[in-house]
C-alpha positions in Angstrom: 27.5 26.3 -86.5 28.2 26.1 -90.2 31.7 26.7 -91.5 30.9 29.6 -93.8 34.4 30.2 -95.2 34.6 26.7 -96.8 36.7 25.7 -99.8 38.2 29.2 -100.1 34.8 30.7 -100.8 34.4 34.4 -99.8 31.5 34.3 -97.4 30.3 37.8 -98.5 29.9 36.5 -102.0 28.1 33.2 -101.3 24.7 34.6 -101.9 25.4 36.9 -104.9 22.7 36.4 -107.6 20.4 34.5 -105.2 17.3 35.4 -103.3 15.9 34.2 -100.0 12.4 34.6 -98.6 11.5 34.3 -95.0 8.1 33.8 -93.4 6.6 32.9 -90.1 3.6 30.5 -90.0 1.2 29.0 -87.4 1.1 30.0 -83.8 3.5 32.8 -82.8 6.4 32.2 -80.5 8.8 34.6 -78.7 12.1 34.5 -80.5 10.7 34.3 -84.0 11.8 37.9 -84.6 15.4 37.1 -83.6 15.4 34.3 -86.1 13.9 36.6 -88.8 16.5 39.3 -88.0 19.4 36.9 -88.2 18.2 35.4 -91.5 17.8 38.8 -93.1 21.2 40.2 -91.9 23.2 37.1 -92.6 21.5 36.8 -96.0 22.4 40.3 -96.9 25.9 39.8 -95.5 26.4 36.9 -98.1 25.3 39.2 -100.9 21.8 37.6 -101.4 18.6 39.5 -101.8 16.2 38.9 -98.9 12.4 39.2 -98.9 9.9 39.3 -96.1 6.7 37.3 -96.6 4.1 39.0 -94.5 1.2 37.0 -93.0 2.7 33.6 -93.5 1.6 31.3 -96.3 -1.4 33.6 -97.0 1.1 36.3 -98.0 3.0 33.9 -100.2 -0.3 33.1 -102.0 -1.5 36.6 -102.3 1.8 38.1 -103.3 2.0 41.8 -104.1 2.9 44.0 -101.1 2.9 40.9 -98.9 6.3 40.1 -100.3 8.7 43.0 -99.7 12.5 43.4 -99.9 14.2 43.3 -96.4 16.9 45.8 -95.5 19.4 45.9 -92.7 17.6 48.7 -91.0 14.1 47.1 -91.4 15.0 44.5 -88.7 16.6 46.9 -86.2 13.8 46.9 -83.7 12.9 43.2 -83.8 15.2 41.5 -81.4 13.5 42.3 -78.1 9.9 42.1 -79.4 7.6 39.1 -78.8 5.4 37.5 -81.4 6.3 37.9 -85.0 6.6 41.4 -86.6 6.0 40.1 -90.1 2.8 38.4 -89.1 1.4 34.9 -89.2 -1.9 33.5 -90.5 -3.6 30.2 -91.0 -4.0 29.7 -94.8 -6.4 27.3 -96.4 -5.5 28.5 -99.8 -2.0 27.1 -99.5 -3.5 23.7 -98.8 -4.8 23.6 -102.4 -2.6 23.0 -105.4 -4.0 26.2 -107.0 -2.9 28.2 -104.0 0.6 26.7 -104.1 0.7 27.5 -107.9 0.1 31.1 -107.1 2.7 31.0 -104.4 5.2 29.5 -106.8 4.6 32.3 -109.4 5.0 35.0 -106.7 8.4 33.6 -105.8 9.8 32.9 -109.3 8.9 36.3 -110.6 11.1 37.7 -107.9 13.8 35.1 -108.5 13.4 33.5 -105.1 14.5 29.9 -105.0 15.3 29.7 -101.3 12.6 29.7 -98.6 13.1 29.9 -94.9 10.0 28.8 -92.9 9.7 29.5 -89.2 6.8 27.6 -87.6 5.5 24.3 -86.3 5.3 20.8 -87.8 2.2 21.7 -89.9 3.9 24.7 -91.4 7.1 22.8 -92.2 5.2 19.9 -93.7 3.4 22.3 -96.0 6.8 23.7 -97.0 8.1 20.2 -97.9 5.0 19.6 -100.0 5.6 22.8 -101.8 9.2 21.8 -102.5 8.2 18.3 -103.7 5.7 19.8 -106.2 8.0 22.6 -107.4 9.0 21.0 -110.7 5.4 20.3 -111.6 4.3 23.7 -110.5 7.0 25.3 -112.8 5.7 23.2 -115.7 2.2 24.5 -115.1 3.5 28.0 -115.1 5.4 27.5 -118.4 2.2 26.0 -119.9 0.4 29.2 -118.9 2.9 31.4 -120.6 5.2 32.1 -117.6 8.3 30.6 -119.3 10.8 33.4 -118.7 10.3 33.5 -115.0 10.0 29.7 -114.5 13.0 28.5 -116.4 15.4 30.3 -114.1 14.0 28.6 -111.0 14.7 24.9 -111.5 14.5 23.9 -107.9 13.4 25.2 -104.5 15.5 24.9 -101.4 13.6 24.7 -98.1 15.0 25.2 -94.6 12.8 25.2 -91.5 13.2 26.6 -88.0 10.8 25.3 -85.4 8.9 28.1 -83.6 6.6 26.5 -81.1 6.2 27.2 -77.4 5.0 23.6 -76.8 8.4 22.1 -77.7 6.5 19.4 -79.5 8.7 18.9 -82.6 10.8 15.7 -82.3 14.5 16.0 -83.1 15.3 19.2 -81.3 16.0 19.8 -77.6 14.3 23.2 -77.6 12.1 25.0 -80.1 12.0 28.8 -80.4 9.7 30.2 -77.8 9.7 27.4 -75.3 12.1 29.0 -72.8 10.2 32.3 -72.9 6.9 30.5 -72.3 8.5 28.9 -69.3 9.5 32.3 -68.0 5.9 33.5 -68.2 4.6 30.3 -66.5 7.2 30.4 -63.6 6.5 34.1 -63.0 2.8 33.2 -62.4 3.7 30.1 -60.3 6.0 32.2 -58.1 3.3 34.8 -57.6 0.6 32.2 -56.9 2.9 30.5 -54.4 3.0 33.5 -52.1 -0.8 33.8 -51.9 -1.2 30.1 -51.6 1.1 30.0 -48.6 -0.7 32.8 -46.9 -4.1 31.0 -47.1 -2.9 27.4 -47.0 -4.4 26.8 -50.4 -4.0 24.2 -53.1 -3.5 25.6 -56.6 -4.1 23.8 -59.9 -2.5 25.4 -62.9 -3.3 24.5 -66.5 -0.5 25.3 -69.0 -0.4 24.9 -72.8 0.4 21.6 -74.4 -2.5 19.9 -76.2 -0.3 17.1 -77.5 3.0 17.6 -75.6 3.6 17.9 -71.9 7.0 19.6 -72.0 5.9 22.9 -70.5 4.0 21.2 -67.7 6.8 18.7 -67.0 9.6 21.4 -66.8 7.3 23.7 -64.8 6.7 20.9 -62.3 10.5 20.4 -61.9 11.2 24.1 -61.7 8.6 24.8 -59.0 8.7 21.5 -57.1 5.1 20.8 -57.8 3.3 18.0 -55.9 2.0 16.4 -59.1 2.0 16.9 -62.9 -0.4 15.5 -65.5 0.9 15.2 -69.1 -0.5 13.5 -72.2 2.6 11.3 -72.8 2.3 9.5 -69.4 -1.2 9.3 -67.9 -1.3 8.4 -64.2 -1.9 4.8 -63.2 -5.3 3.6 -62.2 -6.3 4.7 -58.7 -4.3 7.9 -59.2 -7.0 9.9 -57.3 -6.2 8.1 -54.1 -2.5 8.4 -54.7 -2.8 12.2 -55.4 -4.9 12.8 -52.2 -2.4 10.8 -50.1 0.5 12.8 -51.5 -1.1 16.2 -50.8 -2.0 15.1 -47.3 1.5 13.9 -46.6 2.9 17.2 -47.9 0.7 19.2 -45.5 1.5 16.9 -42.6 5.2 17.6 -43.2 4.6 21.3 -42.7 3.9 22.7 -46.1 1.3 25.4 -46.3 0.4 24.9 -50.0 0.0 22.4 -52.8 0.7 22.9 -56.4 -0.6 20.7 -59.2 0.4 21.3 -62.9 -1.8 20.1 -65.7 -1.1 20.1 -69.4 -4.2 21.1 -71.4 -4.0 17.7 -73.2 -3.7 15.6 -70.0 -5.6 12.3 -70.2 -6.1 9.2 -68.1 -5.3 5.7 -69.2 -8.6 5.4 -71.1 -7.8 8.6 -73.0 -10.4 10.7 -71.2 -9.4 14.3 -70.4 -8.1 15.3 -66.9 -9.2 18.9 -66.4 -8.5 21.6 -63.8 -12.2 21.6 -62.7 -12.2 17.9 -62.2 -9.1 18.1 -60.0 -10.4 21.0 -58.1 -13.6 19.1 -57.3 -11.5 16.0 -56.3 -9.3 17.9 -53.9 -12.1 20.0 -52.4 -14.5 17.1 -51.8 -12.0 14.5 -50.6 -9.6 16.7 -48.6 -11.6 19.9 -47.9 -8.7 22.1 -49.0 -9.4 25.6 -50.1 -8.6 25.0 -53.8 -8.2 27.4 -56.8 -7.8 26.6 -60.5 -6.0 28.9 -62.9 -5.7 28.5 -66.7 -2.8 30.6 -68.0 -3.9 30.6 -71.7 -2.2 32.9 -74.2 -0.2 34.8 -71.6 2.3 32.0 -72.2 2.8 33.3 -75.8 3.2 36.9 -74.8 5.9 39.1 -73.5 9.5 39.7 -74.6 11.7 36.7 -75.5 14.2 35.4 -73.0 17.9 35.6 -73.6 18.0 31.9 -74.5 15.3 32.4 -77.2 17.1 35.4 -78.6 20.4 33.5 -78.9 18.6 30.4 -80.2 16.7 32.3 -82.8 19.9 34.2 -83.9 22.0 31.0 -84.1 19.3 29.2 -86.0 18.9 32.1 -88.4 22.5 32.0 -89.3 22.5 28.3 -89.7 19.4 28.4 -91.9 21.0 30.8 -94.4 24.1 28.6 -94.6 22.0 25.5 -95.1 20.1 27.2 -97.9 23.2 28.5 -99.7 25.0 25.2 -99.4 22.0 23.1 -100.6 21.9 21.3 -103.9 18.9 20.0 -105.8 19.5 16.6 -104.1 19.6 18.0 -100.6 16.4 17.1 -98.7 14.5 19.9 -97.0 15.9 20.2 -93.5 15.3 21.9 -90.2 18.1 23.6 -88.3 17.9 22.7 -84.6 19.8 22.6 -81.3 21.1 19.4 -79.7 22.7 20.3 -76.3 24.6 23.5 -77.3 25.3 22.2 -80.8 23.6 23.4 -84.0 22.4 20.5 -86.1 20.6 20.0 -89.4 17.9 17.3 -89.5 15.9 16.0 -92.4 12.5 17.8 -92.1 10.3 14.9 -93.0 12.1 12.5 -90.6 11.4 14.9 -87.8 7.7 15.3 -88.9 7.4 11.5 -89.1 8.7 10.9 -85.6 6.5 13.7 -84.3 3.5 12.0 -85.9 4.6 8.6 -84.5 4.7 10.2 -81.0 1.0 11.2 -81.4 0.2 7.7 -82.7 1.9 6.1 -79.7 -0.2 8.2 -77.3 -3.4 7.4 -79.3 -2.6 3.7 -79.2 -1.7 3.7 -75.5 2.0 3.1 -76.0 3.0 5.7 -73.5 6.5 4.5 -72.7 7.2 4.7 -76.4 5.8 8.2 -76.5 8.2 9.4 -73.8 11.1 7.8 -75.7 10.1 9.3 -79.0 10.0 12.8 -77.4 13.8 12.6 -77.2 16.5 12.4 -74.6 15.9 15.7 -73.0 12.2 15.0 -72.4 12.9 11.5 -71.1 15.6 12.8 -68.7 13.2 15.4 -67.4 10.5 12.7 -66.8 12.9 10.4 -65.1 14.2 13.2 -62.8 10.6 14.2 -61.9 9.7 10.6 -61.1 12.7 10.3 -58.8 11.9 13.5 -56.9 8.2 13.3 -56.7 7.0 9.7 -57.0 9.5 7.7 -54.9 9.2 7.3 -51.2 12.4 7.4 -49.0 13.3 3.8 -48.0 12.8 2.5 -44.5 16.3 1.0 -44.5 19.2 3.5 -44.3 22.5 3.1 -46.2 24.7 4.4 -43.3 26.3 6.7 -45.8 26.9 10.3 -44.9 27.0 12.8 -47.8 28.0 16.4 -47.1 26.8 19.3 -49.4 28.5 22.7 -49.5 28.4 25.8 -51.6 31.7 27.5 -52.4 32.5 30.9 -54.1 30.1 33.7 -54.9 26.4 33.0 -54.6 24.3 32.6 -57.7 20.7 31.8 -58.6 20.1 28.0 -58.9 22.4 26.9 -56.1 19.5 26.1 -53.8 17.7 24.1 -56.5 20.8 21.9 -56.9 21.1 21.5 -53.1 17.4 20.5 -52.9 17.7 17.9 -55.7 20.9 16.5 -54.2 19.4 16.3 -50.7 16.2 14.6 -51.8 17.9 12.1 -54.1 20.3 11.3 -51.3 17.5 10.7 -48.9 15.7 8.5 -51.5 19.0 6.5 -51.8 18.9 6.0 -48.0 21.8 8.3 -47.2 22.2 10.8 -44.4 22.6 14.2 -45.9 24.7 16.8 -44.1 24.5 20.6 -44.7 27.8 22.4 -44.6 27.4 26.2 -44.1 29.7 28.9 -45.4 31.9 26.8 -47.7 35.1 25.0 -46.9 35.3 26.9 -43.6 32.0 25.4 -42.5 33.3 21.8 -42.7 33.9 22.2 -39.0 30.1 22.4 -38.3 28.1 19.9 -40.3 24.4 19.7 -39.6 21.8 17.2 -40.8 19.6 18.5 -43.6 16.1 16.9 -44.2 13.6 16.4 -46.9 11.4 19.2 -45.6 14.2 21.7 -45.0 14.8 22.0 -48.8 11.1 21.9 -49.7 10.7 25.4 -51.2 14.4 26.0 -52.2 13.9 25.5 -56.0 12.7 29.0 -56.6 15.0 30.8 -54.1 18.0 32.8 -55.4 21.3 33.1 -53.6 22.6 30.4 -51.3 20.6 29.2 -48.3 23.6 27.3 -47.0 25.8 30.3 -47.2 29.0 30.5 -49.3 32.5 31.9 -49.1 35.4 32.2 -51.5 37.9 30.8 -49.0 40.0 27.8 -50.3 40.6 24.7 -48.1 44.4 24.8 -48.2 45.1 26.4 -44.8 42.3 24.5 -43.1 43.2 21.0 -44.5 44.1 19.5 -41.2 40.9 20.7 -39.5 38.8 19.6 -42.5 40.3 16.1 -42.4 39.6 15.8 -38.7 36.0 16.9 -39.2 35.5 14.5 -42.1 36.6 11.8 -39.7 34.6 13.2 -36.8 31.3 13.3 -38.7 32.1 10.2 -40.7 31.6 11.9 -44.1 31.8 9.4 -46.9 31.3 11.7 -49.9 31.2 15.4 -50.8 29.0 17.4 -53.2 30.6 20.8 -53.9 28.5 23.3 -55.6 30.2 26.5 -56.8 32.4 28.4 -59.2 36.1 28.4 -59.9 36.8 28.3 -56.1 34.9 25.1 -55.9 37.0 23.6 -58.7 40.3 24.9 -57.2 39.4 23.9 -53.7 38.5 20.4 -54.8 41.8 20.1 -56.5 43.6 21.1 -53.3 41.7 18.4 -51.4 42.6 15.8 -54.0 46.3 16.9 -53.8 46.0 16.6 -50.0 45.0 12.9 -50.1 48.6 11.8 -49.9 48.9 13.5 -46.5 45.4 13.1 -45.1 43.8 9.7 -45.7 40.4 11.1 -44.6 40.2 13.0 -47.9 40.1 9.8 -49.8 36.4 10.0 -50.4 34.4 10.5 -53.6 33.8 14.1 -54.6 31.7 15.7 -57.3 31.8 19.4 -58.3 28.6 21.0 -59.7 29.5 24.2 -61.6 27.5 27.2 -60.3 28.6 30.7 -61.1 27.4 33.6 -63.2 30.8 33.8 -64.8 30.5 30.4 -66.5 34.2 29.8 -66.1 34.4 26.3 -64.6 36.5 23.9 -66.6 34.6 20.8 -67.7 31.2 22.4 -68.4 29.9 24.5 -71.2 27.2 25.9 -68.9 27.2 26.8 -65.2 24.2 27.1 -63.0 23.4 30.8 -62.5 24.7 32.0 -65.8 21.3 32.0 -67.6 19.7 34.0 -64.8 22.5 36.6 -65.0 22.2 36.7 -68.8 18.5 37.5 -68.5 19.2 40.2 -65.9 21.7 41.8 -68.2 19.4 41.5 -71.3 16.4 42.9 -69.4 18.4 45.8 -68.1 19.7 46.6 -71.6 16.1 46.5 -73.0 15.2 49.1 -70.4 18.2 51.2 -71.1 17.4 51.2 -74.8 13.7 52.1 -74.0 14.8 55.0 -71.8 16.6 56.4 -74.8 13.6 56.0 -77.2 13.3 59.8 -77.4 17.0 60.5 -77.6 18.8 60.0 -80.9 22.5 59.4 -81.5 23.4 57.9 -78.1 25.9 55.2 -77.2 25.6 53.2 -74.0 28.7 51.5 -72.4 27.6 48.7 -70.0 30.0 46.7 -67.8 29.1 43.1 -66.9 30.6 40.6 -64.5 32.7 37.6 -65.5 36.2 38.3 -64.2 38.5 37.3 -67.1 35.7 35.2 -68.8 33.8 36.9 -71.5 30.9 34.6 -71.7 28.3 37.0 -70.1 29.4 39.9 -72.3 29.5 37.9 -75.5 26.2 36.1 -75.1 24.5 39.2 -73.6 25.7 41.1 -76.6 24.2 38.6 -78.9 20.9 38.6 -77.0 20.6 42.3 -76.7 21.9 43.3 -80.2 25.2 44.8 -79.2 27.6 46.6 -81.5 30.7 45.3 -79.7 31.7 43.2 -76.7 35.2 43.8 -75.3 36.6 40.7 -73.5 39.9 39.4 -72.2 39.9 36.4 -74.5 39.9 38.5 -77.6 42.7 41.1 -77.2 42.0 44.6 -78.5 44.0 47.8 -78.8 43.5 51.5 -79.6 43.2 50.8 -83.3 40.3 48.4 -82.7 38.6 51.0 -80.5 39.0 53.6 -83.2 37.5 51.2 -85.8 34.5 50.6 -83.5 34.0 54.4 -83.1 34.2 54.9 -86.9 31.7 52.0 -87.4 29.3 53.7 -85.0 29.7 57.1 -86.8 28.8 55.4 -90.1 25.7 53.7 -88.5 24.5 57.0 -87.1 24.2 58.2 -90.7 21.4 55.6 -91.2 18.1 55.2 -89.5 19.8 53.2 -86.7 20.9 56.0 -84.4 21.3 54.3 -81.0 23.8 51.7 -79.9 25.0 49.6 -77.1 28.4 48.5 -76.1 29.2 45.9 -73.4 32.5 45.8 -71.5 32.9 42.9 -71.3 31.8 46.0 -73.3 28.7 45.1 -75.3 27.8 47.7 -77.7 24.1 47.6 -78.5 22.6 48.7 -81.7 19.0 49.6 -81.3 17.1 52.2 -83.2 19.1 55.3 -82.4 20.9 53.9 -79.3 24.2 52.1 -79.5 25.4 49.9 -76.6 28.7 48.3 -75.8 29.3 45.6 -73.2 32.6 45.4 -71.4 33.8 42.6 -69.2 35.1 43.9 -65.9 38.7 42.5 -66.4 38.9 42.6 -70.2 41.9 45.0 -70.2 43.6 46.6 -67.2 44.4 49.8 -69.3 41.3 50.1 -71.4 38.9 50.4 -68.5 35.2 51.2 -68.7 36.0 54.8 -67.8 38.7 55.0 -70.6 36.3 53.5 -73.2 33.5 55.8 -72.1 35.9 58.9 -72.3 37.2 57.7 -75.7 33.7 57.3 -77.2 32.6 60.6 -75.7 35.5 62.5 -77.2 35.5 60.8 -80.6 31.7 61.0 -80.9 31.4 64.7 -80.3 29.0 66.2 -82.7 27.8 62.8 -83.8 26.6 61.0 -80.6 26.9 61.2 -76.9 27.7 58.5 -74.4 26.3 57.0 -71.1 27.7 54.2 -69.0 26.3 51.7 -66.6 28.0 49.2 -64.3 25.5 46.5 -63.6 27.4 45.1 -60.6 25.9 42.5 -58.2 22.4 42.7 -59.5 23.7 40.0 -61.9 24.1 37.6 -59.0 20.7 38.3 -57.5 17.1 37.5 -58.3 15.1 34.2 -58.5 16.5 31.6 -60.9 15.2 31.3 -64.4 13.4 28.1 -65.5 16.5 27.0 -67.3 18.7 27.3 -64.1 16.1 25.6 -61.9 15.7 22.7 -64.3 19.5 22.4 -65.0 20.3 22.6 -61.3 17.7 20.0 -60.4 19.1 17.5 -63.0 22.7 18.2 -62.0 22.0 17.8 -58.3 20.1 14.5 -58.9 22.8 13.1 -61.3 25.6 14.1 -58.9 24.2 12.1 -56.0 23.3 9.1 -58.2 26.9 9.0 -59.5 28.3 9.3 -55.9 26.1 6.4 -54.9 27.6 4.1 -57.6 31.1 5.4 -56.9 30.7 4.6 -53.2 29.9 1.0 -54.0 33.1 0.8 -56.1 35.2 2.3 -53.3 33.8 0.2 -50.4 36.6 -2.2 -49.4 37.2 -4.1 -46.1 34.3 -2.3 -44.3 35.4 1.2 -45.2 35.3 3.8 -48.0 38.6 4.5 -49.7 38.8 6.5 -52.9 42.1 7.7 -54.3 41.7 7.0 -58.0 41.6 9.9 -60.5 38.0 9.3 -61.4 36.9 9.5 -57.7 36.9 13.3 -57.9 35.0 14.7 -60.9 33.3 17.8 -62.3 29.8 17.1 -63.5 29.1 19.3 -66.5 27.3 19.9 -69.7 29.5 19.1 -72.7 28.0 19.6 -76.2 25.0 17.2 -76.0 24.8 15.8 -72.6 25.9 15.7 -68.9 29.4 14.1 -68.4 31.7 13.5 -65.5 35.4 14.4 -66.0 38.2 13.8 -63.5 39.7 16.9 -61.9 43.2 15.8 -62.7 42.4 15.7 -66.5 40.7 19.1 -66.4 43.7 20.6 -64.6 45.6 20.5 -67.9 42.8 22.3 -69.6 42.8 25.2 -67.2 44.3 28.7 -67.2 44.7 29.1 -63.4 46.1 32.6 -63.6 43.0 34.0 -65.3 40.6 31.4 -63.8 39.2 30.3 -67.2 39.3 27.1 -69.3 41.8 27.2 -72.1 39.2 26.4 -74.7 35.7 27.9 -74.5 33.0 26.9 -76.9 31.1 30.2 -76.9 34.0 32.1 -78.6 32.6 30.8 -81.9 29.5 33.0 -81.3 31.5 36.2 -81.5 31.7 36.4 -85.3 27.9 36.0 -85.4 27.5 38.9 -83.0 29.8 41.1 -85.1 28.2 40.2 -88.4 24.7 40.9 -87.0 26.1 44.3 -85.9 27.2 44.9 -89.6 30.9 44.4 -89.3 32.5 43.2 -92.5 34.4 40.2 -91.1 34.9 36.7 -92.3 32.6 34.2 -90.5 34.7 31.0 -90.3 34.1 28.6 -87.5 35.6 25.2 -86.7 32.5 23.0 -86.7 30.3 22.2 -89.7 26.7 21.2 -89.0 26.2 18.2 -91.1 22.8 16.6 -91.9 21.9 14.1 -89.2 19.1 11.5 -89.0 16.5 11.0 -86.3 14.7 7.9 -87.5 17.2 5.8 -85.7 15.9 7.2 -82.4 12.6 5.5 -82.9 11.9 2.6 -80.6 10.5 -0.6 -82.2 6.7 -0.3 -82.1 6.3 -3.9 -80.9 8.3 -3.4 -77.7 7.1 -2.1 -74.4 9.9 0.0 -73.0 10.6 -0.2 -69.2 9.5 3.0 -67.4 
């Protein structure tokens, strides 16, 4: 995130005397409205004038009422809406110089020299052409008698945000709309799975992705599909026999269904299309299976945006405004993007060039290059899919026993992590043991097989069972059972209890030699409070549950003006859920433990709401982890359950009710355990799958290091690690190091990255605060990621 308060500049004055226009172009994508909303509100916060350009580039060319001033209230209802409220249109006029000249005049007469474009690579390329021609366009305007308007607009700043459900723009991990499209797809896949099991059918699903197989690939990982066809990596010759053999083996193993995912741009090695109908005929004629084909189509673009896309759009909107206001005439046009959980700025045309080279690589049959050019995230997904789907378990066993257990409260995604760990372990030749009911269950290990975990990817909760009990008082029994069952390594999946319990076992190594085995902890908790990882499995599912519930609460109040909702979320002492749910639902406030507050702060929040009720925004939301939501005429606050022992949800509810008399009334809602339930989101399924796979691969290498004199002995600091997402990738960190970074009393890490999102939430709720964060998003380059074209990369 940009450091707005740089060099002593008042952030509320950065945009004074400047104007920003925002437009959406190309295909619509869920989350575009969140980006528009953030751009408008942060632009106004900096003192700039902000204009909507309706109907994309066509509106820029036509001018007039298509370019209108944006106000704070004009974006109040955007956040939870799909599509793009300001419209999008394909525009042939803008492809001509005459059309761009009209667009330039429409901007300069309003004093607009900063343009924010939300769209795909074609839309962003058009914006860069516009910027490149700007000086010449101004000269033409001056020659036509438009001197007064043109001479004040010497250069045009361009910043792009990529809105595309296909995730086909190189340089960014996720484009706006991709996560929401995956939600639509997985909802359909889960529904189809139930009917397919009933009738023992094979289903073939075509998803969008004419030139990019990201949606198909992640869907295959998230639902455990039998096969996936993507344009970046066509199947080898003879794939028809291989596919039929795989489907047959799956049925013989006891499965009652088969699922095949096809990207609409799937091709074979000769570049010929592979279609749903072609696959249906193949499976029906060769295997005689009752087969159905489904093309999802534009349903993937529809619906409300996911929590991830709302937060992504909001963060990118803030970064876009900062990039525009910090730009100089020498600054190249850039796109603001996400790498891991870090906001980055990338040269627009470098990204466009690499995207074009990816298409060229596919057209030329350099498919390994194409996968590499798609970026690290795509390549990791492909490698994980290959491991889980296209590798047969070896005939020779390793004689290694790996035990897997879940610890702490259950959460969505745990089963997906177990499934991936079990299958990767079996592929490595290991014997995988299931431990039921956490550390207590180490007394009764049972073998767990490939088929046992077959359909676990989409299941919520914990199939293994889980408890919060720590191992301390059972240490002797645990050590005896580790020896009894000859356990060589442990995979511990869970929340803060998993972290604390693993620490206790490491500390017990001095007394119990049996504990000297490699251990890896996979963070899985809705609270997202495990040290060593920016994200935990299950947190995204909980966020979407909270966000969806808040949407429904706001909708229920559509006919009631001047109402405030107080909503309590889970999280213990960790305010992650409240803060990020507040950002995704448009909250007015989020009360959390990490950011102390008192009666004066509560009074200011009430006064702030009273002032807002005087505008057209007459509803609000507060989360405790109070998040206070601002939507139309409903305000909401969210409150974290342990944010303050004195200022409880009831206290805040009573305070708002009393102080709001005659202005607004209050309602409260404690969401409770519904946040832990439900089926995992696509993000949690994919994240858990990659975490489970990487954990066992790391253990396999660590076991080789620790094998001495015919036995496993691991007592070094790096033999017990947390596997987590840190900034831009998965990393393993020793428990002993993370111990120093942990607040054990409150069960949270001492430093939490998401706290830097809180100023954004407050500014988008119209609080006049200083937005000053510790990290500055500098311009980075992507051309270096390009593999040499003459090389054939190893698959």
